[in-house]
C-alpha positions in Angstrom: -17.3 15.3 -73.2 -13.9 14.8 -74.9 -12.5 17.1 -77.1 -10.4 15.6 -80.4 -6.7 16.7 -80.6 -6.7 19.4 -82.9 -4.4 17.5 -84.7 -6.3 13.8 -84.2 -7.2 11.2 -86.8 -9.7 12.8 -89.1 -7.1 15.5 -90.4 -7.4 15.6 -94.6 -4.1 14.7 -96.2 -5.7 16.4 -99.5 -5.5 19.8 -97.6 -1.8 19.1 -96.0 -1.0 18.2 -99.9 -2.7 21.6 -101.3 -1.1 23.6 -98.5 2.7 22.2 -99.1 2.0 22.8 -102.7 1.2 26.2 -102.5 4.2 27.2 -99.9 6.4 25.5 -102.7 5.1 27.8 -105.4 4.6 31.0 -103.8 8.1 30.7 -102.2 9.7 30.1 -105.6 7.6 33.1 -107.3 7.6 35.7 -104.6 10.4 34.9 -102.2 10.5 33.8 -98.7 9.3 37.0 -96.9 6.3 38.0 -99.2 4.8 34.7 -98.9 2.3 34.8 -96.3 0.0 32.5 -94.7 -3.0 34.4 -96.3 -1.5 33.8 -99.8 -0.5 30.2 -98.9 -4.0 29.7 -98.0 -6.1 31.4 -100.9 -3.6 29.4 -103.4 -4.3 26.2 -101.8 -8.0 27.0 -101.3 -8.0 26.3 -97.6 -8.8 28.8 -94.2 -6.1 30.2 -92.5 -7.1 28.3 -89.1 -6.9 24.9 -91.1 -3.1 26.0 -91.8 -2.5 26.9 -88.1 -4.0 23.8 -87.1 -1.5 22.2 -88.8 1.9 24.0 -88.4 2.7 26.6 -85.7 4.4 29.2 -87.9 4.9 29.8 -91.9 8.7 28.9 -91.0 7.4 25.4 -90.0 5.1 25.6 -92.9 7.4 26.0 -95.5 10.3 24.4 -94.1 8.4 21.0 -94.4 7.3 21.8 -97.5 10.7 22.3 -99.1 12.3 19.9 -97.0 10.6 16.9 -97.3 11.7 13.3 -95.6 14.7 12.3 -97.6 14.7 9.2 -96.0 16.5 6.4 -98.1 16.5 2.9 -98.0 19.8 2.6 -100.0 22.9 1.0 -97.8 26.5 2.1 -99.2 28.7 -0.7 -99.4 32.0 1.0 -98.3 32.9 4.6 -96.9 33.8 6.3 -100.6 29.9 5.3 -101.4 28.9 6.9 -98.1 30.6 10.0 -98.5 29.3 10.2 -102.5 25.8 9.2 -101.4 25.6 11.9 -98.4 27.0 14.8 -101.0 25.0 14.1 -104.1 22.0 13.9 -101.8 22.5 17.3 -99.8 23.2 19.0 -103.1 19.9 17.7 -104.3 18.2 18.9 -101.5 19.7 22.4 -101.5 19.7 22.7 -105.4 15.8 22.8 -105.5 14.9 26.0 -107.0 12.3 26.4 -103.6 15.1 25.3 -101.4 17.1 28.0 -102.6 14.4 30.8 -102.6 13.5 29.8 -99.0 16.9 29.1 -97.2 17.7 32.4 -96.5 14.6 33.6 -94.6 14.6 29.8 -93.0 18.1 30.7 -91.4 16.8 34.0 -90.1 14.2 32.3 -88.6 16.1 29.2 -87.1 18.2 31.9 -84.9 15.1 32.7 -83.3 13.3 29.6 -83.0 15.2 26.6 -81.8 12.1 24.6 -82.2 12.4 24.9 -85.8 16.2 23.8 -86.0 15.1 20.9 -83.7 12.2 19.9 -86.4 14.3 20.0 -89.1 17.8 18.5 -87.8 15.7 15.4 -86.4 14.4 14.9 -90.1 17.6 15.5 -92.3 20.4 15.8 -90.8 20.6 13.7 -87.5 20.2 10.1 -89.6 22.8 10.8 -91.7 25.1 11.9 -89.0 24.2 8.4 -87.2 25.1 6.6 -90.8 28.4 8.2 -91.0 29.5 7.8 -87.2 28.9 4.1 -88.3 31.0 3.7 -91.6 33.5 6.3 -89.5 33.9 4.0 -87.1 37.1 1.6 -86.7 35.1 -1.1 -87.6 33.9 -0.1 -91.0 36.0 2.8 -92.0 39.1 2.4 -94.9 40.0 6.0 -94.2 41.8 7.7 -91.1 40.6 7.1 -87.6 38.9 9.5 -85.7 37.7 11.7 -88.3 34.2 13.4 -86.4 31.1 12.8 -88.5 29.6 16.0 -87.1 32.6 18.1 -89.0 32.2 15.9 -92.1 29.0 16.6 -92.5 29.1 20.2 -92.0 31.7 20.3 -94.5 29.3 18.8 -97.0 26.4 20.8 -95.9 28.1 24.4 -95.8 29.8 23.9 -98.9 26.5 22.8 -100.9 24.7 25.8 -98.6 27.1 28.5 -99.8 27.3 27.0 -103.2 23.8 26.8 -104.1 22.3 29.2 -102.2 24.9 32.1 -101.8 26.8 31.8 -105.3 23.8 30.3 -106.8 25.6 27.7 -109.3 23.8 25.5 -111.6 26.3 22.4 -112.3 24.9 20.1 -109.6 26.8 17.3 -111.1 29.9 19.3 -111.7 30.0 20.3 -107.9 28.9 16.8 -106.3 31.9 15.4 -108.5 34.4 18.1 -107.4 33.4 17.7 -103.7 33.4 14.4 -103.7 37.0 14.8 -104.9 38.1 17.4 -102.3 37.1 15.3 -99.5 38.0 11.8 -100.5 41.2 12.7 -102.1 42.4 16.1 -100.3 43.7 19.6 -101.3 47.2 18.0 -101.8 46.5 15.5 -104.5 47.4 12.1 -101.8 45.0 9.3 -103.4 44.8 6.1 -102.2 46.1 3.0 -104.1 43.2 0.6 -104.0 45.4 -2.3 -104.7 48.1 -2.0 -102.1 46.1 0.2 -99.7 48.9 2.9 -99.9 49.0 6.6 -101.0 51.1 8.4 -103.6 50.9 12.0 -104.9 48.6 11.9 -108.1 
């Protein structure tokens, strides 16, 4: 007799949705630490085994719940538009109530579970890093050559994480505009002049 894989083709997507919805609600209501698998199962109306057949731990479940697939088909026409797109997408991602509530706990979990970070990275930041690398290449970028896409994305994500999950700011649009201005024009106020490709103090 051939055993069916526990995550096989008959997995019910309605159970997945119920569990993920329950996890998002509970982490906002109770915080990451107080949100348990038992509580999620009760809220979703499913059994503990049904959850563990889908996710190996609470951390993996909540990570998927608060960080859905953010893939986008939008293609930015130039480097400036790409940076703006990444900034606004990252701030929207970290700005949700469930992400703010879950992120401190997930960061602690990622220190202990390398597999959790790898899964999140593959779904969230690796595609963005690859996109940035294309735009920052010599053939695509109008800005300084040699910029590291990892440093650019780390700067954006680090700023968003601290501002939204630590400082708790609420003006997402204002912060997006401020961060865009800083990254695209710099601290010293040197703004590129589109008409002649030069630069002068603002």
